[in-house]
C-alpha positions as CSV (number, residue, x, y, z in Angstrom):
1,M,-10.9,23.9,-60.2
2,S,-13.9,26.0,-61.1
3,V,-17.1,24.4,-62.3
4,D,-16.8,26.1,-65.7
5,V,-13.3,24.7,-66.2
6,A,-14.5,21.2,-65.3
7,Y,-17.4,21.5,-67.8
8,A,-15.0,22.7,-70.5
9,E,-12.7,19.8,-69.8
10,L,-15.5,17.3,-70.2
11,G,-16.4,18.9,-73.5
12,R,-12.9,18.6,-74.7
13,I,-12.7,14.8,-74.3
14,L,-12.3,13.3,-77.8
15,L,-14.8,10.5,-77.4
16,D,-13.8,8.8,-80.6
17,R,-10.2,8.7,-79.5
18,T,-10.5,8.2,-75.8
19,P,-11.2,4.7,-74.4
20,L,-14.4,4.5,-72.2
21,N,-12.4,3.7,-69.0
22,A,-10.3,6.8,-69.5
23,V,-13.5,8.9,-69.9
24,L,-14.9,7.5,-66.7
25,Q,-11.7,8.1,-64.8
26,R,-11.6,11.7,-66.0
27,V,-15.2,12.2,-64.8
28,A,-14.2,11.0,-61.3
29,E,-11.2,13.2,-61.2
30,L,-13.0,16.3,-62.4
31,A,-15.9,15.7,-59.9
32,R,-13.4,15.5,-57.0
33,D,-11.7,18.7,-58.2
34,C,-14.7,20.9,-58.9
35,V,-17.3,19.9,-56.3
36,P,-16.8,21.8,-53.0
37,G,-15.9,19.4,-50.1
38,A,-15.2,16.4,-52.3
39,D,-12.0,14.7,-51.2
40,E,-12.6,11.4,-53.1
41,A,-14.9,10.4,-55.9
42,S,-16.0,7.3,-57.8
43,V,-18.3,6.4,-60.6
44,T,-20.7,3.5,-60.2
45,L,-22.4,1.9,-63.2
46,V,-25.3,-0.5,-63.0
47,Q,-26.5,-3.4,-65.2
48,G,-29.7,-4.9,-63.9
49,R,-29.2,-5.2,-60.1
50,R,-25.4,-5.4,-60.4
51,A,-23.3,-2.4,-59.5
52,T,-19.6,-1.8,-60.2
53,S,-17.1,0.9,-59.5
54,V,-15.6,1.6,-62.9
55,A,-13.5,4.6,-61.9
56,F,-12.3,6.1,-58.6
57,T,-9.8,8.7,-57.4
58,G,-8.4,6.7,-54.4
59,N,-8.7,3.5,-52.4
60,L,-11.0,5.0,-49.9
61,A,-13.7,5.6,-52.5
62,V,-13.6,2.2,-54.0
63,Q,-13.5,0.5,-50.6
64,L,-16.6,2.2,-49.4
65,D,-18.3,1.5,-52.7
66,E,-17.4,-2.2,-52.5
67,R,-18.7,-2.3,-48.9
68,Q,-22.1,-1.2,-50.2
69,Y,-22.1,-3.8,-53.0
70,E,-21.4,-6.5,-50.3
71,L,-24.3,-5.3,-48.2
72,G,-26.5,-5.1,-51.3
73,F,-27.6,-1.5,-50.6
74,G,-26.2,1.9,-49.8
75,P,-26.4,5.5,-50.9
76,C,-24.4,5.0,-54.1
77,M,-26.5,2.0,-55.1
78,D,-29.7,3.8,-54.4
79,A,-28.6,6.8,-56.4
80,A,-27.5,4.6,-59.3
81,M,-30.8,2.7,-59.3
82,S,-33.1,5.7,-58.8
83,G,-31.3,8.6,-60.4
84,Q,-31.8,10.6,-57.2
85,N,-29.4,12.5,-55.0
86,I,-28.6,10.6,-51.8
87,V,-27.0,12.4,-48.9
88,I,-25.5,11.3,-45.6
89,R,-24.9,14.5,-43.7
90,D,-23.0,13.1,-40.7
91,T,-21.7,9.6,-40.7
92,A,-20.7,9.9,-37.0
93,S,-24.3,10.6,-36.0
94,G,-25.5,7.7,-38.2
95,D,-28.1,7.7,-40.8
96,P,-31.4,5.8,-40.2
97,S,-31.5,4.7,-43.8
98,Y,-27.9,3.4,-43.9
99,P,-26.8,2.7,-40.3
100,G,-24.3,0.0,-41.1
101,F,-22.7,1.9,-43.9
102,S,-22.6,5.2,-41.9
103,E,-20.6,3.4,-39.2
104,V,-18.1,1.9,-41.7
105,A,-17.7,5.3,-43.4
106,A,-17.1,7.1,-40.1
107,R,-14.5,4.5,-39.1
108,A,-12.7,5.1,-42.5
109,G,-12.5,8.8,-41.7
110,V,-15.4,10.0,-44.0
111,R,-17.6,12.7,-42.5
112,A,-20.3,12.9,-45.2
113,T,-21.2,11.4,-48.5
114,L,-23.1,12.6,-51.6
115,S,-24.2,10.3,-54.4
116,V,-25.8,11.7,-57.5
117,G,-27.6,9.6,-60.1
118,L,-26.2,9.7,-63.6
119,A,-29.5,9.9,-65.6
120,V,-29.9,9.8,-69.3
121,P,-33.2,9.9,-71.3
122,G,-35.2,6.9,-70.3
123,R,-32.9,5.4,-67.7
124,T,-30.3,5.8,-65.1
125,V,-26.9,4.4,-65.9
126,G,-25.1,4.8,-62.6
127,A,-24.0,7.3,-59.9
128,L,-21.3,9.8,-59.1
129,N,-20.2,9.3,-55.5
130,L,-18.4,12.0,-53.5
131,Y,-16.7,11.4,-50.1
132,D,-15.9,14.2,-47.7
133,T,-13.1,13.5,-45.2
134,G,-13.1,17.0,-43.5
135,G,-12.7,20.7,-44.2
136,E,-15.4,22.1,-46.5
137,S,-18.6,20.1,-46.5
138,V,-19.7,18.2,-49.6
139,V,-23.4,18.3,-48.5
140,T,-24.0,22.1,-48.5
141,S,-26.6,23.3,-51.0
142,Q,-23.9,24.8,-53.1
143,A,-21.9,21.5,-53.3
144,R,-25.1,19.6,-54.1
145,D,-26.0,22.1,-56.9
146,V,-22.6,21.9,-58.4
147,A,-22.6,18.1,-58.2
148,T,-26.0,17.8,-59.7
149,V,-25.2,20.0,-62.7
150,F,-21.8,18.3,-63.2
151,A,-23.5,14.9,-63.1
152,G,-25.8,16.0,-65.8
153,H,-22.9,17.0,-68.0
154,A,-21.0,13.8,-67.1
155,A,-24.1,11.7,-68.0
156,I,-24.1,13.2,-71.5
157,A,-20.4,12.5,-71.9
158,L,-20.9,9.0,-70.6
159,T,-23.8,8.4,-72.9
160,N,-21.8,9.6,-75.9
161,A,-18.8,7.5,-74.9
162,L,-21.0,4.4,-74.6
163,A,-22.4,5.1,-78.0
164,V,-18.9,5.5,-79.5
165,E,-17.8,2.3,-77.7
166,S,-20.8,0.5,-79.1
167,T,-20.0,1.8,-82.6
168,R,-16.4,0.8,-82.2
169,E,-17.3,-2.6,-81.0
170,L,-19.7,-3.1,-83.9
171,A,-17.0,-2.0,-86.3
172,E,-14.6,-4.5,-84.8
173,Q,-17.2,-7.2,-85.0
174,L,-17.8,-6.4,-88.7
175,Q,-14.1,-6.4,-89.3
176,R,-13.7,-9.8,-87.6
177,A,-16.7,-11.1,-89.7
178,M,-15.0,-9.9,-92.9
179,V,-11.7,-11.5,-92.0
180,S,-13.5,-14.8,-91.2
181,R,-15.5,-14.7,-94.4
182,A,-12.3,-14.1,-96.4
183,A,-10.6,-17.1,-94.6
184,I,-13.6,-19.3,-95.4
185,E,-13.5,-18.3,-99.1
186,Q,-9.7,-19.0,-99.2
187,A,-10.1,-22.4,-97.5
188,K,-12.9,-23.4,-99.9
189,G,-10.5,-22.8,-102.8
190,I,-7.7,-24.7,-101.2
191,I,-9.9,-27.7,-100.3
192,A,-11.5,-27.6,-103.8
193,V,-8.0,-27.9,-105.4
194,Q,-6.7,-30.5,-103.0
195,R,-9.8,-32.7,-103.1
196,G,-10.7,-32.1,-106.8
197,V,-14.2,-30.9,-106.0
198,S,-16.2,-27.8,-106.7
199,P,-16.1,-24.8,-104.3
200,E,-19.6,-25.6,-103.2
201,Q,-18.6,-29.2,-102.4
202,A,-15.5,-27.9,-100.6
203,F,-17.7,-25.7,-98.4
204,S,-20.0,-28.7,-97.6
205,L,-16.9,-30.7,-96.5
206,L,-15.7,-27.9,-94.4
207,S,-19.1,-27.4,-92.8
208,R,-19.4,-31.1,-92.1
209,R,-16.0,-31.2,-90.3
210,S,-17.0,-28.1,-88.3
211,Q,-20.2,-29.9,-87.1
212,D,-18.4,-33.2,-86.4
213,S,-15.6,-31.6,-84.5
214,N,-17.8,-29.0,-82.8
215,R,-15.5,-26.2,-83.9
216,K,-16.2,-22.9,-85.6
217,L,-16.2,-22.9,-89.3
218,A,-14.0,-19.8,-89.4
219,E,-11.5,-21.4,-87.0
220,L,-11.1,-24.5,-89.2
221,A,-10.8,-22.3,-92.3
222,A,-8.1,-20.2,-90.7
223,E,-6.1,-23.4,-89.9
224,V,-6.3,-24.4,-93.6
225,V,-5.1,-21.0,-94.8
226,D,-2.3,-20.9,-92.1
227,A,-1.1,-24.4,-93.1
228,V,-0.8,-23.5,-96.8
229,T,0.9,-20.2,-95.9
230,Q,3.5,-22.0,-93.7
231,G,4.0,-24.9,-96.1
232,R,2.4,-27.5,-93.9
233,A,-0.1,-30.2,-94.8
234,T,-3.7,-29.0,-94.5
235,G,-5.2,-32.3,-93.4
236,W,-7.4,-32.4,-96.5
């Protein structure tokens, strides 16, 4: 796949209709297909000092990522934390910065690795990791240039996807809040009728039971509404 086709494919992803995990998986697949010498690819995201492989094209990529997480350092973690490009040119010869990981990668059949930071304004969110198992090299200047430019496009797509996901999550939270509020209002009315009190007094009774039972107000309200809907006693 040509680089231009990969960029166009990234641009066609409908972020408002595509789940975040699907966006990440497509980023990994496009990277593998367009970067010369890349046989496997993965995407690492970081939160604080914690790194996680959130997408990968095969078991080899995720196994080598996980090995780095176990060790607490490695090229993909360093790229994810720093936003820089980290290269291991020849795992068989070893790399003084990552001797243990180089040995593990060589035994797994990986000849070279390239990890590129996914940087967005003000911070680095993760890394794109590329593994070369033979044939064309993933660490040539051409491959590095392609990977760097692709990572820039991928970081933009990722940032937008995260923003959409946050917006979607906020909308879901607001929807849940609205449903909870509606249930509380309904429960107030039910309790007011059954206890012969005002809606304000009914709310006080509901709040007191919530505190005494250490249960959420919305949860108790939903039980009252469900009981009436199903023709059961409300307990009030």
